[in-house]
C-alpha positions as CSV (number, residue, x, y, z in Angstrom):
1,M,4.6,-6.6,5.5
2,I,2.5,-3.6,5.7
3,K,4.2,-0.6,7.3
4,L,1.3,0.7,9.3
5,K,3.2,1.3,12.5
6,E,5.8,3.3,10.7
7,L,3.1,5.3,8.9
8,R,1.3,6.0,12.2
9,K,4.4,7.1,14.0
10,A,5.5,9.3,11.1
11,R,2.2,11.0,11.2
12,G,2.2,11.3,15.0
13,E,-1.0,9.3,15.3
14,S,-2.1,6.9,18.0
15,I,-3.7,3.6,17.1
16,R,-7.0,5.2,18.2
17,E,-6.6,8.2,15.9
18,M,-5.7,6.0,13.0
19,S,-8.6,3.8,13.7
20,E,-11.0,6.8,13.6
21,R,-9.4,8.2,10.5
22,L,-9.7,4.8,8.6
23,D,-13.0,3.7,10.3
24,I,-11.3,0.4,11.2
25,P,-11.3,-1.0,14.7
26,A,-8.2,-0.2,16.7
27,D,-7.6,-3.8,17.7
28,T,-7.5,-4.7,14.0
29,I,-5.0,-2.0,13.2
30,A,-2.9,-3.2,16.2
31,K,-2.9,-6.7,14.9
32,W,-2.0,-5.6,11.4
33,G,0.9,-3.6,12.8
34,Q,2.1,-6.6,14.9
35,G,1.8,-8.8,11.8
36,T,-0.6,-11.2,13.5
37,R,-3.3,-10.4,10.9
38,K,-3.1,-9.3,7.3
39,P,-5.4,-6.7,5.8
40,K,-7.1,-7.5,2.5
41,L,-5.8,-5.7,-0.6
42,E,-8.9,-3.4,-0.7
43,K,-8.1,-2.2,2.8
44,I,-4.5,-1.6,2.0
45,I,-5.5,0.5,-1.1
46,H,-8.0,2.4,1.1
47,I,-5.2,3.2,3.5
48,C,-3.0,4.4,0.7
49,Q,-5.8,6.7,-0.6
50,I,-6.6,8.1,2.8
51,Y,-3.0,8.9,3.6
52,G,-2.0,9.9,0.0
53,I,0.8,7.4,-0.2
54,S,1.7,4.7,-2.7
55,L,1.4,1.0,-2.3
56,A,5.1,0.7,-2.8
57,V,5.7,2.9,0.4
58,L,3.0,1.2,2.6
59,A,3.5,-2.4,1.5
60,P,6.8,-2.8,-0.5
61,D,6.6,-6.6,-0.3
62,L,3.1,-6.6,-1.8
63,W,4.1,-4.0,-4.4
64,E,7.0,-6.2,-5.5
65,E,4.7,-9.2,-5.7
66,V,2.1,-7.3,-7.7
67,V,4.5,-5.6,-10.1
68,G,7.0,-8.5,-10.2
69,A,10.4,-8.2,-11.5
70,V,9.3,-5.9,-14.3
71,D,12.3,-4.2,-15.9
72,T,11.4,-0.5,-16.5
73,I,13.0,-0.5,-19.9
74,D,10.9,-3.5,-20.9
75,L,7.8,-1.7,-19.5
76,K,8.6,1.5,-21.5
77,D,9.1,-0.6,-24.6
78,E,5.8,-2.3,-24.0
79,L,4.0,1.0,-23.5
80,D,5.5,2.5,-26.6
81,K,4.5,-0.6,-28.6
82,R,0.9,-0.4,-27.3
83,E,0.8,3.4,-28.1
84,D,2.0,2.7,-31.7
85,E,-0.6,0.0,-32.1
86,A,-3.3,2.3,-30.9
87,R,-2.6,4.8,-33.6
């Protein structure tokens, strides 16, 4: 679930203000906030860029889906391995 309503309220914005800032129709933003429609990934990324927040903050469920159950130790090991191979 995308946390648009929480983001909007935290910023003190109305749906109309958010709509103008994102150049997205207000009714679309309202439907996203209600969960009756889902934005495409490109739109979610655009929102993150405009508001300077991470995908993990705006859409934690999507973030978990994208990242999966990656263990940070395994990720560090993998990055170290790739760095060694690059040398």
